[in-house]
Every structure is written in structure tokens, then in C-alpha cells.
C-alpha positions as CSV (number, residue, x, y, z in Angstrom):
1,M,118.7,92.0,88.0
2,N,117.2,95.3,89.0
3,N,113.5,94.9,89.9
4,A,111.1,95.9,92.6
5,S,111.8,92.9,94.8
6,D,115.4,93.9,95.3
7,T,114.7,96.7,97.9
8,P,116.0,96.3,101.5
9,A,113.8,94.8,104.2
10,G,111.6,97.5,105.8
11,S,111.2,99.5,102.7
12,D,108.1,97.7,101.3
13,I,105.7,100.7,101.9
14,D,108.0,103.2,100.1
15,N,108.6,100.6,97.4
16,E,104.9,100.1,96.9
17,A,104.4,103.9,96.7
18,A,107.1,104.2,94.1
19,N,105.7,101.4,92.0
20,D,102.2,102.9,92.2
21,A,103.7,106.2,90.9
22,I,105.5,104.4,88.1
23,R,102.2,102.7,87.0
24,A,100.3,106.0,87.2
25,D,103.0,107.7,85.0
26,V,102.9,104.9,82.5
27,I,99.1,105.2,82.1
28,S,99.2,109.0,81.9
29,R,101.7,108.8,79.0
30,T,99.9,106.1,77.1
31,Q,98.4,107.2,73.8
32,C,98.2,103.8,72.1
33,V,97.3,100.5,73.7
34,V,98.1,97.1,72.1
35,V,96.3,94.3,74.0
36,K,97.3,90.7,73.2
37,V,95.1,87.8,74.4
38,G,96.1,84.2,74.1
39,T,94.3,81.0,73.2
40,A,94.5,79.8,76.8
41,V,92.5,82.8,77.9
42,L,90.0,82.8,75.0
43,T,89.0,79.1,75.0
44,T,86.8,77.1,77.4
45,S,87.8,73.9,79.1
46,E,86.1,72.1,76.1
47,G,88.4,74.0,73.7
48,K,85.6,76.2,72.3
49,L,85.8,80.0,71.9
50,D,84.8,81.6,75.2
51,L,82.2,84.2,74.1
52,K,81.7,85.6,77.5
53,R,85.5,86.4,77.7
54,V,85.3,88.1,74.3
55,D,82.3,90.2,75.6
56,L,84.2,91.3,78.7
57,L,87.3,92.2,76.8
58,A,85.4,94.1,74.1
59,E,83.6,96.2,76.8
60,Q,86.9,97.2,78.4
61,L,88.5,97.9,75.0
62,A,85.7,100.2,74.2
63,R,86.2,102.1,77.5
64,I,89.8,102.6,76.7
65,A,88.9,103.8,73.2
66,D,86.4,106.2,74.8
67,S,89.3,107.9,76.5
68,G,90.7,108.9,73.0
69,R,93.5,106.3,73.0
70,H,94.3,104.3,69.9
71,V,93.3,100.7,70.7
72,I,94.5,97.6,68.9
73,M,93.6,94.0,69.9
74,V,96.0,91.2,68.9
75,S,94.0,88.1,69.3
76,S,94.9,84.4,69.2
77,G,92.2,81.8,69.0
78,A,91.6,81.2,65.3
79,V,92.9,77.7,65.3
80,G,91.2,76.9,68.6
81,A,87.9,78.3,67.2
82,G,88.4,76.2,64.1
83,V,89.1,73.0,66.1
84,A,85.9,73.5,68.1
85,K,83.8,74.4,65.0
86,L,85.0,71.3,63.2
87,G,84.7,69.0,66.2
88,L,88.4,67.9,66.0
89,P,89.8,66.0,68.9
90,T,93.1,67.8,68.9
91,R,95.0,70.7,67.2
92,P,96.3,69.6,63.8
93,T,100.1,69.3,63.3
94,E,100.4,69.1,59.5
95,V,100.9,72.6,58.1
96,A,98.2,72.5,55.4
97,N,95.5,71.2,57.8
98,L,96.6,73.8,60.4
99,Q,96.2,76.6,57.9
100,A,92.8,75.4,56.8
101,V,91.6,75.1,60.4
102,A,92.9,78.7,61.1
103,A,91.0,80.0,58.1
104,I,87.7,78.4,59.2
105,G,88.1,79.5,62.8
106,Q,89.1,83.1,61.9
107,A,85.6,83.8,60.6
108,D,84.1,82.9,64.0
109,L,86.7,84.8,65.9
110,I,86.2,88.1,64.1
111,K,82.4,87.6,64.1
112,S,82.5,87.4,67.9
113,Y,84.6,90.6,68.3
114,E,82.3,92.4,65.8
115,K,79.2,91.5,67.7
116,S,80.7,92.4,71.1
117,L,82.2,95.7,70.0
118,L,79.1,96.9,68.2
119,Q,77.3,96.7,71.5
120,H,79.6,99.5,72.7
121,G,79.5,101.6,69.5
122,Y,82.7,100.4,67.8
123,Q,83.2,98.4,64.5
124,A,85.8,95.6,64.5
125,A,88.4,95.7,61.7
126,Q,90.1,92.5,60.8
127,V,93.8,92.8,60.1
128,L,95.8,89.7,59.2
129,L,99.6,90.0,59.0
130,T,102.7,87.9,58.2
131,K,106.2,88.8,59.1
132,S,107.0,89.6,55.4
133,D,104.4,92.5,55.6
134,L,106.9,94.4,57.9
135,R,110.2,93.4,56.3
136,R,110.4,96.2,53.8
137,R,110.2,99.8,54.9
138,S,107.3,100.5,52.6
139,G,105.3,97.6,54.0
140,Y,106.1,98.6,57.5
141,L,104.7,102.1,56.9
142,H,101.6,100.7,55.0
143,V,100.7,98.6,58.0
144,R,101.1,101.6,60.3
145,N,99.0,103.8,58.1
146,A,96.3,101.2,57.8
147,L,96.0,100.8,61.6
148,N,96.0,104.6,62.0
149,G,93.2,104.8,59.4
150,I,91.1,102.3,61.2
151,H,91.5,104.3,64.4
152,E,90.6,107.5,62.7
153,L,87.4,105.9,61.4
154,G,86.4,105.1,65.0
155,A,86.9,101.3,64.7
156,I,89.1,98.9,66.7
157,A,91.6,96.7,64.8
158,V,91.6,93.0,65.7
159,V,95.0,91.7,64.5
160,N,96.1,88.1,64.1
161,E,98.9,86.4,62.4
162,N,97.7,85.2,59.0
163,D,98.0,81.5,59.9
164,S,96.5,80.5,56.5
165,V,99.5,81.7,54.6
166,A,102.3,82.2,57.2
167,V,104.7,79.3,57.1
168,A,107.7,78.9,59.4
169,E,109.8,77.3,56.7
170,L,109.4,80.4,54.6
171,K,110.2,82.6,57.5
172,T,106.9,84.5,57.1
173,T,105.7,83.7,60.6
174,F,106.3,85.8,63.7
175,G,106.4,82.6,65.8
176,D,103.6,83.5,68.2
177,N,101.2,86.4,68.7
178,D,103.2,87.8,71.7
179,R,106.0,88.7,69.3
180,L,103.5,89.9,66.7
181,A,101.9,92.2,69.3
182,A,105.4,93.6,70.2
183,H,106.0,94.3,66.5
184,V,102.6,96.0,66.2
185,A,103.3,98.1,69.3
186,G,106.6,99.1,67.7
187,L,104.8,100.8,64.9
188,F,103.6,103.6,67.2
189,N,104.8,106.0,69.8
190,D,103.7,106.2,73.5
191,T,102.4,102.7,73.4
192,L,101.5,100.3,76.3
193,L,101.7,96.6,75.4
194,I,99.5,94.4,77.5
195,L,100.0,90.6,77.3
196,L,97.0,88.8,78.8
197,T,97.8,85.2,79.9
198,D,96.6,82.5,82.2
199,V,98.9,83.5,85.0
200,H,98.9,86.7,87.1
201,G,102.4,87.9,86.1
202,L,106.0,87.0,86.6
203,Y,106.9,85.3,89.8
204,D,110.3,84.9,91.6
205,G,109.7,81.1,91.5
206,H,107.1,78.6,90.3
207,P,103.6,80.2,90.8
208,D,102.4,77.1,92.6
209,T,105.2,77.0,95.1
210,D,104.5,78.3,98.7
211,G,106.2,81.6,99.4
212,T,106.6,82.5,95.7
213,K,105.8,86.2,95.1
214,K,104.7,88.1,92.1
215,I,107.2,90.7,90.9
216,E,105.4,94.0,90.5
217,V,107.9,96.0,88.4
218,V,110.9,95.0,86.4
219,H,113.4,97.8,85.4
220,D,115.9,95.6,83.7
221,L,114.8,92.5,81.7
222,D,118.1,90.8,81.9
223,G,119.3,87.2,81.9
224,D,118.3,86.8,85.6
225,V,114.7,87.7,84.8
226,M,114.6,85.5,81.7
227,S,115.7,82.6,83.8
228,M,112.5,82.8,85.8
229,A,110.4,81.8,82.9
230,E,109.0,78.3,82.8
231,D,107.0,77.5,79.7
232,K,103.9,75.4,80.1
233,S,102.9,73.0,77.3
234,S,99.5,73.4,75.8
235,S,97.6,71.6,73.1
236,V,96.0,74.9,71.9
237,S,98.5,77.6,72.6
238,K,102.0,78.4,71.2
239,G,103.0,81.0,73.7
240,G,104.7,80.6,77.1
241,M,106.2,82.9,79.8
242,E,109.6,82.8,78.0
243,G,108.0,84.0,74.8
244,K,106.1,86.8,76.7
245,L,109.4,88.0,78.3
246,R,111.1,88.1,74.9
247,A,108.1,90.0,73.5
248,S,108.3,92.4,76.5
249,K,112.0,92.9,75.8
250,L,111.3,93.7,72.2
251,A,108.6,96.2,73.1
252,N,110.9,97.7,75.8
253,S,113.6,98.2,73.1
254,H,111.1,100.4,71.3
255,G,110.6,102.5,74.4
256,H,107.3,100.9,75.3
257,P,106.3,99.6,78.7
258,T,104.7,96.1,78.9
259,I,102.4,94.5,81.4
260,I,102.0,90.7,81.6
261,G,98.7,90.2,83.4
262,P,95.8,87.8,84.2
263,G,93.6,87.4,81.2
264,R,91.0,85.5,83.2
265,Q,90.4,88.4,85.6
266,D,87.1,89.8,84.4
267,D,88.1,93.5,84.9
268,V,91.8,93.2,84.1
269,L,92.0,96.1,81.7
270,D,89.8,98.4,83.8
271,Q,92.1,97.7,86.8
272,I,95.3,98.3,84.8
273,F,94.0,101.7,83.6
274,A,92.9,102.5,87.2
275,G,96.6,102.2,88.2
276,E,96.0,99.0,90.3
277,R,98.8,96.5,90.9
278,V,97.8,94.1,88.2
279,G,100.3,91.8,86.6
280,T,104.0,92.6,86.2
281,L,105.1,95.9,84.6
282,F,108.3,96.0,82.6
283,I,109.9,99.4,82.2
284,P,111.9,100.2,79.1
285,P,115.5,101.3,79.3
286,K,116.6,104.9,78.6
287,R,118.2,103.9,75.3
288,T,115.5,102.8,72.9
289,L,114.9,102.4,69.1
290,R,113.0,105.1,67.3
291,G,111.8,105.6,63.7
292,R,113.8,104.0,61.0
293,R,116.3,102.5,63.4
294,R,113.3,100.6,65.0
295,W,112.5,99.0,61.6
296,I,116.2,98.2,61.0
297,G,116.6,96.6,64.3
298,T,113.5,94.5,64.6
299,A,111.5,94.1,61.3
300,A,113.7,94.4,58.3
301,V,114.8,91.3,56.3
302,I,118.6,90.7,56.6
303,Q,120.2,90.5,53.1
304,G,123.8,89.6,54.1
305,S,126.6,89.9,56.7
306,L,129.8,91.9,57.2
307,H,132.5,90.3,59.2
308,V,134.7,92.9,61.0
309,D,137.9,92.9,63.0
310,E,138.2,93.5,66.7
311,G,139.0,97.2,66.3
312,A,135.9,97.9,64.2
313,A,133.8,95.9,66.7
314,R,135.0,98.0,69.6
315,A,134.5,101.2,67.6
316,L,130.8,100.2,67.0
317,T,129.9,98.9,70.4
318,D,132.0,101.0,72.7
319,Q,132.4,104.3,70.9
320,G,129.2,104.6,68.8
321,R,131.2,105.0,65.5
322,S,130.1,104.4,61.9
323,L,131.4,101.3,60.2
324,L,134.4,102.0,57.9
325,A,135.7,99.8,55.1
326,V,139.1,99.4,56.8
327,G,137.5,97.4,59.6
328,I,135.7,94.9,57.3
329,V,137.3,91.5,56.9
330,R,134.8,89.5,54.8
331,V,131.5,90.0,53.0
332,E,128.8,87.3,53.0
333,G,125.8,87.3,50.7
334,R,124.7,89.4,47.8
335,F,123.0,92.7,48.5
336,S,122.4,96.2,47.2
337,H,122.9,99.7,48.4
338,G,120.3,100.5,51.1
339,N,119.8,96.8,52.1
340,V,120.0,95.8,55.8
341,V,122.9,93.5,56.8
342,R,124.3,92.0,60.0
343,V,127.6,93.0,61.4
344,L,129.6,90.1,63.0
345,D,132.6,90.3,65.3
346,P,135.7,88.0,65.1
347,D,133.8,85.4,67.2
348,E,130.9,85.3,64.6
349,K,128.6,87.0,67.1
350,E,126.1,89.6,65.8
351,I,126.9,93.0,67.2
352,A,124.8,95.2,65.0
353,R,122.8,95.6,61.9
354,G,122.3,98.5,59.5
355,L,121.7,100.0,56.1
356,V,124.7,99.7,53.8
357,N,125.9,102.5,51.6
358,Y,127.6,100.2,49.0
359,R,126.7,97.0,47.1
360,S,128.1,93.7,48.3
361,H,130.7,93.3,45.5
362,E,131.9,96.9,46.0
363,I,132.4,96.2,49.7
364,S,134.4,93.1,48.9
365,L,136.7,95.2,46.8
366,I,137.3,97.9,49.4
367,A,137.3,95.7,52.6
368,G,140.3,96.5,54.7
369,K,141.0,99.6,52.7
370,S,141.3,103.1,54.1
371,N,139.0,105.9,53.0
372,A,141.8,107.4,50.9
373,E,142.1,104.2,48.9
374,I,138.3,103.7,48.1
375,E,138.2,106.0,45.1
376,A,141.3,104.5,43.5
377,V,139.6,101.0,43.8
378,L,136.0,101.9,42.8
379,G,136.6,105.0,40.7
380,H,134.3,107.0,43.1
381,R,133.7,107.5,46.8
382,P,130.1,108.7,47.4
383,Y,130.3,107.7,51.1
384,E,132.9,107.9,53.8
385,N,131.5,104.9,55.6
386,V,129.9,101.6,54.8
387,I,127.2,102.0,57.4
388,H,126.6,105.4,59.0
389,R,126.0,105.3,62.8
390,S,122.5,106.9,62.3
391,N,121.6,103.8,60.3
392,L,123.2,101.3,62.6
393,V,121.4,99.5,65.5
394,L,123.5,97.6,68.1
395,H,122.4,94.1,68.9
396,T,121.9,94.9,72.5
397,L,119.0,97.2,71.5
398,A,117.6,95.1,68.7
399,E,117.4,91.7,70.5
């Protein structure tokens, strides 16, 4: 693990100065801000929507928007608002009831944001998404264009997963709004993702243990960092620290820094944009996903799988090569030219995914064949490779 707490004893002052400079640089580069706020932050101890918290967040979002930045709020709370509105004792577990409660609560949620934002000169624009909205390249671009249009009209988008129609069994759900927020951040460039939660950031131990310290900056969100997460059960919230770390890693893969910070701190967004040491900042790696490869790696629906031999696996992962037919052992699924497929190594581990240049039945015919043999088998050879390296995303970047 490589993070800010790994510096030698006696270097705390220099380390703090370096971290302050990193935060200042992140803020100066930020052109788009995606703020996600969870149910635990937005609800009172009685389970009702916390209108004061909505007011405080709206005021700070407006100040960020006043700076000319594109501001998007990803807000949980629809189910919690519905539970309170209906006077239910607990959050429903049956899918149909959960969807109905979300639909009822969503009206109150967006109404609250609309009222609060209008006090600062901004309209609220409701955007409800499911995972399927981003699966196809055209849908991915439509969502981005819609959010850009909202910004250009001087409004602030309030995004939520469309819980009324998103069903896990149909794979149309993002799983939680942390991941949804990371996907939304991935639609744009120069974006800062801020995940507001009920803790102050990532700690090197349990937050309630004496001597535990908050980690200020993380440069490598590796397995050691992931192991620090301890999810807390909640009757109203689906997210936890592990989910927030996974969302941070996804945003980092897009090249976007992420801050996990204290949502119950009244001036949390103001402090972040003042460069204060609020929350934990996760810095993206140098190698990140851009443009079409970002969609391939994180949003596109997977239509099939290509099983490759050890030599092909090494060529992809170690040498940055394109995938040739000669290295393919087996084809799984039915797909067309231009679909996205997974690439699996001899151990059945996903190592990459990409856009295929041939249909599944054609690849079955040319699997294991050299380029010189392809035309004899198919009668034509429009492409030298099955997946070109520019349309290939390694799993280490996409995960």
C-alpha cells in the first residue's frame, strides 16, 4: 500500500504540506463535480428526510456551480423518504413494495432539492437511471448529453437510481448509488467525485478504536487499502465503506480523484473546495481509461467470452498487443461484430474485455488459426486481429 501514512517518522510536516499541495492541485483542475450523498446522511434518527441537511447541501452546491463548474448531485433517500411518508415501521424487502415506496418517496426527495436550490438561483433537474441506460454506447452518450444540457441551461441535475424499475435479477441495477455516482463521474473529464457518508473518511483501523488515524491521501487503492473497510449494517442504507472504496477505485480508473468525507459536517463541501483536510482523498493512477475504452471497461454489456491460451494472455497483459485468432482456444456465447466480450486466460480469470471484429461463429471457425489461414477459412479477412489493442481494456484498469 502506498498512502500518506507510510512516510518515515519526523516527516509529518513535509507530508502535510505535500498533501495540501495535492488537494489544491485537484481542486484547481476540477471542472465537473459529482457529489453523492447517502441515506444515512439524509435521514433523521426517526427515519424521515432531513430537510435541513438538504438545505445545507443545496447552498454549497450552488456555490460550486457559481464558480462555473458542472455540478451533479447523486442522491439516495427516495426509499427512506417513502418509508417516512407512509409511516412504515421498516424498509420493505419484497421487490414490488420496495419499488412502490421508492416511487412515492422520490417525489418528496426531488421536491426538497427543488425548493432548496431555487433559493440560490438554480433549478433542480431530476434524472433517474438504470444500469441498462449506460450499457449501449448510444445510451451512454445520450445520458452524457442530457446532463451537459441541464448544466448549460443553468440547472443542477439530481440523479438517483430508478428504483421503481431497476431490478437486480434483471441486472438493471447499479447495486448502490456509490457505484452509480462513479459511473456518472466517468461520463465526463476533469471530474472530482465526492462520496458523503456518516464517517469522516478511511481510517487505518476501526474509527471507534483509540489511536486509530484517518488516512489523508491514498495513492494506490490496492488490496491492503480495501482490507481496511468494515461495512456497517443499516436498515435504510445499501452502501458501506467497502462499496465506497470500490466506487472510488472505479472513478480512479477513469482518471478522477475521489474524496470520501463526512456528510454530516455542515460545511463539508465548502471546506473541500477551500483545500482543507476533509475526508480521505484517493488519487488516480497514471494509466486510466478514456473515451470509448472507458465505456468498454465499465459500462458496456458483455455479450460473450473468448478463452485464450497462455501465450495470448501474456501478449495482452504484458506486451500490450492486440488479440489474434491464433491465441483463441474457445468461444462462449453468441455475439456480433462490434459487441463487447470478455477475454479469459487458461485459469478462467478475466484479463480483458473489448470490441470484437468478427461474429462469434466466425471466431469459432478461425480460433487457433494464423492470420494467413483466416481468408481460406472464411473467404475473406477484413481484420488482422479479433480485438484491436485500441478497443481492448485490461481487467486491472476496468475493475
